[in-house]
C-alpha positions as a Markdown table, in Angstrom:
| # | Residue | x | y | z |
|---|---|---|---|---|
| 1 | Unk | 181.3 | -104.4 | 70.7 |
| 2 | Unk | 184.1 | -105.0 | 68.1 |
| 3 | Unk | 181.9 | -103.6 | 65.4 |
| 4 | Unk | 181.3 | -100.3 | 67.4 |
| 5 | Unk | 185.0 | -99.9 | 67.9 |
| 6 | Unk | 185.7 | -100.4 | 64.2 |
| 7 | Unk | 183.1 | -97.8 | 63.3 |
| 8 | Unk | 184.7 | -95.3 | 65.6 |
| 9 | Unk | 188.1 | -95.9 | 64.1 |
| 10 | Unk | 186.7 | -95.5 | 60.5 |
| 11 | Unk | 184.9 | -92.3 | 61.5 |
| 12 | Unk | 188.2 | -90.7 | 62.5 |
| 13 | Unk | 190.3 | -91.5 | 59.4 |
| 14 | Unk | 188.1 | -91.9 | 56.3 |
| 15 | Unk | 185.5 | -89.8 | 54.6 |
| 16 | Unk | 182.0 | -91.3 | 55.2 |
| 17 | Unk | 178.5 | -90.0 | 54.6 |
| 18 | Unk | 177.9 | -87.5 | 57.3 |
| 19 | Unk | 174.3 | -88.3 | 57.5 |
| 20 | Unk | 175.2 | -91.3 | 59.7 |
| 21 | Unk | 176.7 | -89.0 | 62.3 |
| 22 | Unk | 174.8 | -87.7 | 65.2 |
| 23 | Unk | 174.0 | -84.0 | 65.2 |
| 24 | Unk | 173.7 | -82.0 | 68.4 |
| 25 | Unk | 170.2 | -81.8 | 69.9 |
| 26 | Unk | 168.0 | -79.4 | 68.0 |
| 27 | Unk | 170.2 | -79.2 | 64.9 |
| 28 | Unk | 168.5 | -80.1 | 61.7 |
| 29 | Unk | 169.6 | -79.5 | 58.1 |
| 30 | Unk | 167.6 | -76.7 | 56.4 |
| 31 | Unk | 164.8 | -78.0 | 54.2 |
| 32 | Unk | 164.2 | -77.2 | 50.6 |
| 33 | Unk | 162.0 | -74.0 | 50.4 |
| 34 | Unk | 163.2 | -72.7 | 53.7 |
| 35 | Unk | 164.4 | -69.1 | 54.0 |
| 36 | Unk | 168.1 | -68.4 | 54.3 |
| 37 | Unk | 169.0 | -67.9 | 58.0 |
| 38 | Unk | 170.5 | -64.6 | 58.9 |
| 39 | Unk | 174.1 | -64.5 | 60.2 |
| 40 | Unk | 176.6 | -62.0 | 61.5 |
| 41 | Unk | 180.1 | -63.4 | 61.1 |
| 42 | Unk | 183.7 | -62.0 | 60.9 |
| 43 | Unk | 185.5 | -62.5 | 57.6 |
| 44 | Unk | 189.2 | -63.1 | 57.0 |
| 45 | Unk | 189.3 | -59.5 | 55.7 |
| 46 | Unk | 188.3 | -58.4 | 59.2 |
| 47 | Unk | 184.9 | -57.2 | 57.9 |
| 48 | Unk | 181.6 | -58.4 | 59.5 |
| 49 | Unk | 179.1 | -60.0 | 57.1 |
| 50 | Unk | 175.4 | -60.5 | 57.3 |
| 51 | Unk | 172.8 | -61.9 | 54.9 |
| 52 | Unk | 171.9 | -58.4 | 53.8 |
| 53 | Unk | 175.4 | -57.9 | 52.4 |
| 54 | Unk | 174.5 | -60.3 | 49.5 |
| 55 | Unk | 171.0 | -58.8 | 48.8 |
| 56 | Unk | 171.9 | -57.6 | 45.3 |
| 57 | Unk | 172.9 | -61.1 | 44.1 |
| 58 | Unk | 170.5 | -63.1 | 41.9 |
| 59 | Unk | 171.5 | -66.3 | 43.7 |
| 60 | Unk | 173.4 | -66.9 | 47.0 |
| 61 | Unk | 175.7 | -70.0 | 47.3 |
| 62 | Unk | 176.7 | -70.7 | 50.9 |
| 63 | Unk | 179.6 | -73.2 | 51.1 |
| 64 | Unk | 180.5 | -74.6 | 54.5 |
| 65 | Unk | 184.2 | -75.7 | 54.3 |
| 66 | Unk | 187.3 | -75.6 | 56.5 |
| 67 | Unk | 191.1 | -75.7 | 56.5 |
| 68 | Unk | 191.9 | -79.1 | 57.9 |
| 69 | Unk | 189.5 | -81.6 | 56.2 |
| 70 | Unk | 191.1 | -83.6 | 53.3 |
| 71 | Unk | 187.8 | -83.6 | 51.5 |
| 72 | Unk | 187.5 | -79.9 | 51.8 |
| 73 | Unk | 191.1 | -79.6 | 50.6 |
| 74 | Unk | 190.2 | -81.6 | 47.5 |
| 75 | Unk | 187.3 | -79.2 | 46.7 |
| 76 | Unk | 189.2 | -76.0 | 47.4 |
| 77 | Unk | 190.0 | -75.3 | 43.7 |
| 78 | Unk | 186.5 | -76.3 | 42.7 |
| 79 | Unk | 185.1 | -73.7 | 45.2 |
| 80 | Unk | 187.4 | -71.1 | 43.7 |
| 81 | Unk | 186.3 | -72.0 | 40.2 |
| 82 | Unk | 182.6 | -71.8 | 41.2 |
| 83 | Unk | 183.1 | -68.3 | 42.3 |
| 84 | Unk | 185.1 | -67.4 | 39.2 |
| 85 | Unk | 182.7 | -69.0 | 36.8 |
| 86 | Unk | 179.4 | -67.6 | 38.2 |
| 87 | Unk | 180.2 | -64.2 | 39.8 |
| 88 | Unk | 179.5 | -62.4 | 36.5 |
| 89 | Unk | 176.2 | -64.2 | 36.3 |
| 90 | Unk | 175.0 | -62.7 | 39.5 |
| 91 | Unk | 175.9 | -65.5 | 41.9 |
| 92 | Unk | 177.4 | -64.5 | 45.3 |
| 93 | Unk | 179.5 | -67.2 | 46.9 |
| 94 | Unk | 180.3 | -67.0 | 50.6 |
| 95 | Unk | 182.3 | -69.7 | 52.4 |
| 96 | Unk | 181.8 | -70.3 | 56.1 |
| 97 | Unk | 184.0 | -72.5 | 58.4 |
| 98 | Unk | 181.6 | -74.1 | 60.9 |
| 99 | Unk | 184.2 | -75.9 | 63.1 |
| 100 | Unk | 185.1 | -75.1 | 66.7 |
| 101 | Unk | 189.0 | -75.2 | 66.4 |
| 102 | Unk | 189.2 | -76.4 | 70.0 |
| 103 | Unk | 187.1 | -79.5 | 69.2 |
| 104 | Unk | 189.6 | -80.7 | 66.5 |
| 105 | Unk | 192.0 | -83.4 | 67.7 |
| 106 | Unk | 195.6 | -83.2 | 66.5 |
| 107 | Unk | 195.3 | -86.6 | 64.8 |
| 108 | Unk | 192.5 | -85.1 | 62.7 |
| 109 | Unk | 195.1 | -82.7 | 61.2 |
| 110 | Unk | 197.2 | -85.3 | 59.4 |
| 111 | Unk | 196.4 | -83.9 | 55.9 |
| 112 | Unk | 196.9 | -80.2 | 56.6 |
| 113 | Unk | 199.5 | -77.6 | 57.7 |
| 114 | Unk | 196.8 | -75.4 | 59.2 |
| 115 | Unk | 194.1 | -75.8 | 61.8 |
| 116 | Unk | 190.6 | -74.2 | 61.8 |
| 117 | Unk | 191.3 | -71.1 | 63.9 |
| 118 | Unk | 190.4 | -67.7 | 62.6 |
| 119 | Unk | 194.0 | -66.8 | 62.2 |
| 120 | Unk | 194.7 | -69.9 | 60.3 |
| 121 | Unk | 191.8 | -69.2 | 58.0 |
| 122 | Unk | 193.4 | -65.8 | 57.2 |
| 123 | Unk | 196.6 | -67.6 | 56.3 |
| 124 | Unk | 194.8 | -70.1 | 54.0 |
| 125 | Unk | 192.7 | -67.4 | 52.3 |
| 126 | Unk | 195.9 | -65.4 | 51.6 |
| 127 | Unk | 197.8 | -68.4 | 50.4 |
| 128 | Unk | 195.0 | -69.5 | 48.0 |
| 129 | Unk | 194.1 | -66.0 | 47.0 |
| 130 | Unk | 190.4 | -66.3 | 47.9 |
| 131 | Unk | 188.4 | -63.5 | 46.3 |
| 132 | Unk | 185.1 | -64.4 | 48.1 |
| 133 | Unk | 184.3 | -63.9 | 51.8 |
| 134 | Unk | 185.6 | -66.6 | 54.1 |
| 135 | Unk | 183.7 | -66.4 | 57.4 |
| 136 | Unk | 184.4 | -67.8 | 60.8 |
| 137 | Unk | 181.6 | -69.4 | 62.9 |
| 138 | Unk | 183.8 | -71.4 | 65.3 |
| 139 | Unk | 183.1 | -69.5 | 68.5 |
| 140 | Unk | 179.3 | -69.7 | 68.7 |
| 141 | Unk | 178.4 | -71.9 | 65.7 |
| 142 | Unk | 175.0 | -70.2 | 65.7 |
| 143 | Unk | 174.9 | -69.9 | 61.9 |
| 144 | Unk | 176.1 | -73.5 | 61.4 |
| 145 | Unk | 173.3 | -74.7 | 63.7 |
| 146 | Unk | 170.7 | -72.7 | 61.8 |
| 147 | Unk | 171.8 | -74.2 | 58.5 |
| 148 | Unk | 172.2 | -77.6 | 60.0 |
| 149 | Unk | 175.7 | -78.3 | 58.6 |
| 150 | Unk | 176.6 | -81.9 | 58.6 |
| 151 | Unk | 180.0 | -81.9 | 57.0 |
| 152 | Unk | 182.6 | -80.0 | 55.2 |
| 153 | Unk | 182.2 | -79.3 | 52.4 |
| 154 | Unk | 178.4 | -78.8 | 52.2 |
| 155 | Unk | 176.5 | -76.2 | 50.0 |
| 156 | Unk | 173.2 | -74.4 | 50.3 |
| 157 | Unk | 171.9 | -72.6 | 47.2 |
| 158 | Unk | 169.3 | -69.9 | 47.6 |
| 159 | Unk | 167.2 | -68.2 | 44.9 |
| 160 | Unk | 166.6 | -64.4 | 44.6 |
| 161 | Unk | 163.9 | -64.5 | 47.3 |
| 162 | Unk | 166.5 | -66.4 | 49.4 |
| 163 | Unk | 164.6 | -69.6 | 49.5 |
| 164 | Unk | 166.6 | -72.8 | 49.6 |
| 165 | Unk | 166.6 | -74.5 | 46.2 |
| 166 | Unk | 169.5 | -76.9 | 46.5 |
| 167 | Unk | 171.4 | -78.5 | 49.4 |
| 168 | Unk | 174.2 | -81.1 | 49.4 |
| 169 | Unk | 177.5 | -81.8 | 47.8 |
| 170 | Unk | 179.4 | -79.9 | 45.2 |
| 171 | Unk | 179.7 | -83.0 | 43.0 |
| 172 | Unk | 179.9 | -86.7 | 43.4 |
| 173 | Unk | 183.6 | -87.4 | 43.7 |
| 174 | Unk | 186.3 | -85.7 | 45.7 |
| 175 | Unk | 189.4 | -87.5 | 44.3 |
| 176 | Unk | 187.9 | -89.7 | 41.6 |
| 177 | Unk | 186.5 | -88.7 | 38.2 |
| 178 | Unk | 183.3 | -86.6 | 38.6 |
| 179 | Unk | 180.2 | -87.9 | 36.9 |
| 180 | Unk | 177.6 | -85.6 | 38.4 |
| 181 | Unk | 178.2 | -81.8 | 38.8 |
| 182 | Unk | 175.3 | -81.3 | 41.2 |
| 183 | Unk | 176.0 | -77.7 | 42.4 |
| 184 | Unk | 176.7 | -76.5 | 38.9 |
| 185 | Unk | 173.6 | -78.3 | 37.6 |
| 186 | Unk | 171.5 | -76.5 | 40.2 |
| 187 | Unk | 173.1 | -73.1 | 39.5 |
| 188 | Unk | 172.6 | -73.5 | 35.7 |
| 189 | Unk | 168.9 | -74.5 | 36.2 |
| 190 | Unk | 168.1 | -71.6 | 38.5 |
| 191 | Unk | 169.9 | -69.0 | 36.2 |
| 192 | Unk | 167.9 | -70.4 | 33.3 |
| 193 | Unk | 164.6 | -70.1 | 35.2 |
| 194 | Unk | 164.1 | -73.8 | 35.4 |
| 195 | Unk | 163.5 | -76.1 | 38.4 |
| 196 | Unk | 166.6 | -77.7 | 40.0 |
| 197 | Unk | 166.9 | -81.2 | 38.6 |
| 198 | Unk | 168.0 | -82.7 | 41.9 |
| 199 | Unk | 167.3 | -80.6 | 45.0 |
| 200 | Unk | 169.1 | -82.6 | 47.7 |
| 201 | Unk | 172.1 | -84.8 | 47.5 |
| 202 | Unk | 174.1 | -86.8 | 50.1 |
| 203 | Unk | 177.1 | -85.0 | 51.6 |
| 204 | Unk | 180.4 | -86.6 | 52.4 |
| 205 | Unk | 183.6 | -85.3 | 54.0 |
| 206 | Unk | 184.6 | -84.5 | 57.6 |
| 207 | Unk | 181.8 | -84.2 | 60.1 |
| 208 | Unk | 181.2 | -80.7 | 61.7 |
| 209 | Unk | 183.4 | -80.3 | 64.7 |
| 210 | Unk | 180.8 | -79.1 | 67.2 |
| 211 | Unk | 181.9 | -77.6 | 70.5 |
| 212 | Unk | 180.7 | -80.6 | 72.5 |
| 213 | Unk | 183.8 | -82.4 | 71.1 |
| 214 | Unk | 186.2 | -80.2 | 73.1 |
| 215 | Unk | 186.4 | -82.6 | 76.0 |
| 216 | Unk | 187.4 | -85.4 | 73.6 |
| 217 | Unk | 190.2 | -83.3 | 72.2 |
| 218 | Unk | 191.4 | -82.6 | 75.7 |
| 219 | Unk | 191.3 | -86.3 | 76.6 |
| 220 | Unk | 193.3 | -87.2 | 73.6 |
| 221 | Unk | 196.1 | -84.8 | 74.7 |
| 222 | Unk | 196.0 | -86.3 | 78.2 |
| 223 | Unk | 196.3 | -89.8 | 76.7 |
| 224 | Unk | 199.2 | -88.9 | 74.5 |
| 225 | Unk | 201.0 | -87.2 | 77.4 |
| 226 | Unk | 201.1 | -90.5 | 79.1 |
| 227 | Unk | 202.9 | -92.3 | 76.3 |
| 228 | Unk | 206.3 | -93.7 | 77.3 |
| 229 | Unk | 209.4 | -91.8 | 76.3 |
| 230 | Unk | 212.6 | -93.7 | 75.5 |
| 231 | Unk | 216.1 | -92.7 | 74.5 |
| 232 | Unk | 218.4 | -95.2 | 72.7 |
| 233 | Unk | 222.0 | -95.0 | 71.6 |
| 234 | Unk | 222.9 | -94.3 | 68.0 |
| 235 | Unk | 226.3 | -95.3 | 66.6 |
| 236 | Unk | 228.0 | -94.5 | 63.3 |
| 237 | Unk | 226.4 | -97.4 | 61.5 |
| 238 | Unk | 223.0 | -96.3 | 62.8 |
| 239 | Unk | 223.4 | -92.7 | 61.6 |
| 240 | Unk | 224.5 | -94.0 | 58.1 |
| 241 | Unk | 221.5 | -96.3 | 57.9 |
| 242 | Unk | 219.1 | -93.6 | 59.1 |
| 243 | Unk | 220.0 | -91.1 | 56.4 |
| 244 | Unk | 219.7 | -93.7 | 53.7 |
| 245 | Unk | 216.1 | -94.0 | 54.7 |
| 246 | Unk | 215.4 | -97.3 | 52.9 |
| 247 | Unk | 211.9 | -97.5 | 54.3 |
| 248 | Unk | 208.6 | -95.9 | 53.1 |
| 249 | Unk | 208.4 | -93.1 | 55.7 |
| 250 | Unk | 209.2 | -89.4 | 55.5 |
| 251 | Unk | 211.7 | -88.8 | 58.3 |
| 252 | Unk | 211.7 | -85.6 | 60.3 |
| 253 | Unk | 215.1 | -85.5 | 62.1 |
| 254 | Unk | 215.8 | -83.0 | 64.8 |
| 255 | Unk | 219.3 | -82.7 | 66.3 |
| 256 | Unk | 219.4 | -81.1 | 69.7 |
| 257 | Unk | 221.2 | -80.9 | 73.1 |
| 258 | Unk | 220.1 | -80.1 | 76.6 |
| 259 | Unk | 222.5 | -77.1 | 76.8 |
| 260 | Unk | 220.9 | -75.5 | 73.7 |
| 261 | Unk | 218.0 | -73.3 | 74.8 |
| 262 | Unk | 216.3 | -72.9 | 71.4 |
| 263 | Unk | 216.5 | -76.7 | 71.0 |
| 264 | Unk | 214.6 | -77.4 | 74.2 |
| 265 | Unk | 212.1 | -74.6 | 73.5 |
| 266 | Unk | 211.0 | -75.9 | 70.1 |
| 267 | Unk | 210.6 | -79.6 | 71.2 |
| 268 | Unk | 206.8 | -79.1 | 71.8 |
| 269 | Unk | 206.4 | -78.0 | 68.1 |
| 270 | Unk | 207.9 | -81.4 | 67.0 |
| 271 | Unk | 205.6 | -83.2 | 69.5 |
| 272 | Unk | 202.6 | -81.5 | 67.9 |
| 273 | Unk | 203.7 | -82.5 | 64.4 |
| 274 | Unk | 204.3 | -86.0 | 65.5 |
| 275 | Unk | 200.8 | -86.3 | 66.8 |
| 276 | Unk | 199.4 | -84.8 | 63.6 |
| 277 | Unk | 201.2 | -86.9 | 61.1 |
| 278 | Unk | 202.4 | -90.2 | 62.6 |
| 279 | Unk | 199.3 | -92.1 | 61.4 |
| 280 | Unk | 200.7 | -91.6 | 57.9 |
| 281 | Unk | 204.0 | -92.6 | 56.5 |
| 282 | Unk | 205.9 | -90.2 | 58.8 |
| 283 | Unk | 208.3 | -90.6 | 61.6 |
| 284 | Unk | 209.8 | -88.1 | 64.0 |
| 285 | Unk | 213.4 | -88.8 | 65.1 |
| 286 | Unk | 215.3 | -86.8 | 67.6 |
| 287 | Unk | 219.0 | -87.1 | 68.1 |
| 288 | Unk | 220.7 | -85.7 | 71.2 |
| 289 | Unk | 224.4 | -84.9 | 70.8 |
| 290 | Unk | 224.8 | -84.6 | 74.6 |
| 291 | Unk | 227.7 | -86.6 | 76.1 |
| 292 | Unk | 226.3 | -90.1 | 76.4 |
| 293 | Unk | 227.3 | -90.0 | 80.1 |
| 294 | Unk | 224.5 | -87.4 | 80.4 |
| 295 | Unk | 221.9 | -89.6 | 78.9 |
| 296 | Unk | 219.7 | -89.3 | 82.0 |
| 297 | Unk | 219.6 | -85.5 | 81.7 |
| 298 | Unk | 218.6 | -85.7 | 78.0 |
| 299 | Unk | 215.9 | -88.4 | 78.7 |
| 300 | Unk | 214.5 | -86.2 | 81.5 |
| 301 | Unk | 214.1 | -83.3 | 79.1 |
| 302 | Unk | 212.4 | -85.5 | 76.5 |
| 303 | Unk | 210.0 | -86.9 | 79.2 |
| 304 | Unk | 209.2 | -83.4 | 80.4 |
| 305 | Unk | 208.4 | -82.3 | 76.8 |
| 306 | Unk | 206.4 | -85.5 | 76.2 |
| 307 | Unk | 208.5 | -86.5 | 73.1 |
| 308 | Unk | 207.1 | -90.0 | 72.5 |
| 309 | Unk | 209.0 | -90.4 | 69.3 |
| 310 | Unk | 212.1 | -92.3 | 68.1 |
| 311 | Unk | 214.7 | -90.7 | 70.3 |
| 312 | Unk | 218.4 | -91.3 | 70.0 |
| 313 | Unk | 221.6 | -90.1 | 71.7 |
| 314 | Unk | 224.6 | -90.1 | 69.5 |
| 315 | Unk | 227.6 | -92.3 | 70.6 |
| 316 | Unk | 229.7 | -91.1 | 67.6 |
| 317 | Unk | 232.9 | -89.9 | 69.3 |
| 318 | Unk | 233.8 | -87.0 | 67.1 |
| 319 | Unk | 231.3 | -84.2 | 66.2 |
| 320 | Unk | 232.8 | -83.8 | 62.7 |
| 321 | Unk | 232.3 | -87.4 | 62.0 |
| 322 | Unk | 228.7 | -87.3 | 63.2 |
| 323 | Unk | 228.0 | -84.2 | 61.0 |
| 324 | Unk | 229.6 | -85.8 | 58.0 |
| 325 | Unk | 227.5 | -89.0 | 58.4 |
| 326 | Unk | 224.3 | -87.0 | 58.9 |
| 327 | Unk | 224.6 | -84.2 | 56.4 |
| 328 | Unk | 227.8 | -82.9 | 54.9 |
| 329 | Unk | 226.2 | -79.5 | 54.4 |
| 330 | Unk | 225.6 | -79.1 | 58.1 |
| 331 | Unk | 228.0 | -76.5 | 59.6 |
| 332 | Unk | 227.4 | -77.7 | 63.1 |
| 333 | Unk | 225.2 | -75.1 | 65.0 |
| 334 | Unk | 222.2 | -76.3 | 66.9 |
| 335 | Unk | 219.3 | -77.0 | 66.5 |
| 336 | Unk | 219.5 | -78.7 | 63.2 |
| 337 | Unk | 216.5 | -80.1 | 61.4 |
| 338 | Unk | 216.2 | -82.3 | 58.3 |
| 339 | Unk | 213.3 | -83.8 | 56.3 |
| 340 | Unk | 214.5 | -87.0 | 54.5 |
| 341 | Unk | 212.3 | -88.7 | 51.9 |
| 342 | Unk | 212.4 | -92.4 | 51.2 |
| 343 | Unk | 215.6 | -93.4 | 49.4 |
| 344 | Unk | 217.5 | -90.7 | 51.3 |
| 345 | Unk | 216.8 | -87.4 | 49.6 |
| 346 | Unk | 217.0 | -84.4 | 51.8 |
| 347 | Unk | 214.1 | -82.2 | 50.9 |
| 348 | Unk | 214.4 | -79.7 | 53.7 |
| 349 | Unk | 217.2 | -78.6 | 56.1 |
| 350 | Unk | 217.3 | -75.8 | 58.6 |
| 351 | Unk | 220.0 | -74.6 | 61.0 |
| 352 | Unk | 218.6 | -72.8 | 64.0 |
| 353 | Unk | 215.0 | -72.7 | 65.3 |
| 354 | Unk | 212.4 | -73.9 | 62.8 |
| 355 | Unk | 209.3 | -72.0 | 61.6 |
| 356 | Unk | 206.7 | -74.6 | 62.4 |
| 357 | Unk | 204.3 | -73.7 | 59.6 |
| 358 | Unk | 207.1 | -74.0 | 57.1 |
| 359 | Unk | 208.0 | -77.5 | 58.3 |
| 360 | Unk | 204.3 | -78.6 | 58.4 |
| 361 | Unk | 203.8 | -77.3 | 54.9 |
| 362 | Unk | 206.9 | -79.3 | 53.7 |
| 363 | Unk | 205.5 | -82.4 | 55.3 |
| 364 | Unk | 202.0 | -82.2 | 53.8 |
| 365 | Unk | 203.2 | -81.1 | 50.4 |
| 366 | Unk | 205.2 | -84.4 | 50.3 |
| 367 | Unk | 202.5 | -86.7 | 51.9 |
| 368 | Unk | 199.6 | -85.1 | 50.2 |
| 369 | Unk | 196.6 | -83.1 | 51.4 |
| 370 | Unk | 193.7 | -85.2 | 50.2 |
| 371 | Unk | 192.5 | -88.8 | 50.4 |
| 372 | Unk | 194.0 | -89.3 | 46.9 |
| 373 | Unk | 197.3 | -89.6 | 48.8 |
| 374 | Unk | 195.9 | -91.9 | 51.5 |
| 375 | Unk | 198.6 | -94.5 | 50.9 |
| 376 | Unk | 201.1 | -91.9 | 52.1 |
């Protein structure tokens, strides 16, 4: 029983060979020699793509990838480079996201600022300047089932007759030195009219998020909503110690009050970020500057918003003193948000309501987006 529990934990937080994961009934990875399945999928450019759109290409390289997976993030530049290096040689590259975004748990988003929704895919493609089609299959997952996608990233290389000639990984190492450039080897062989040296390789990365995992994602939210919410006093010494941040965690500090409408309205965004990143070296801290006599009211708001984080209510008597202790650059308006790195360096500050994507981007830029930064 203990071994099963450990395997489940490992499956959530590290990259493991996806061949060990169960596929939905009837889903089988495409065999070498099989014809390319047709598809009809929307792209981030709002065009609809089918297999026929790539009919003029000598070779077709279909790359299943996604926004959220740390392994996919590690391969993002390599996918871009594949397109750049081979497009003039007659190779068409198309990327497809196979994941149902509603099947992804928040704690599976610890290495990303974006989820796997179609709108988030558009943001990622624009940010990374994708010049190849990036298609969304998250609603029906029909194409992903036809290909039998096990993980992201996973590639399928088809010849001019659109017969599968290579299936598997891009290369043999996501964050360590690469010793086997498997996809490039297959491309070079086919372009030279030679047999592919290794036709199938093991894939590794994040398992495909099939729609049957939606219920698990919902249950995780229900479980987190039941976590206890506490509110502790914070005196002058506590504030001074907090901003020094002598620990190893990145601190996201939000200063708020019950009488501040924007403060209360944005608390759910901080809850989401806390659930995304707290398994890493990250801590969400809220500081209420309500009158300590109104601690009950502040606690009620935090409980209603499910803020199961490190919550304080300031007992520093003078507002100016509190501001000076927290951040001398703060002019006083609420809400106020800080990101403080270990050793007390403020790397982000914002007066007024936050833009959640900006904050998430700051967090993952510091913590890292791949398993190379796993210690963070």
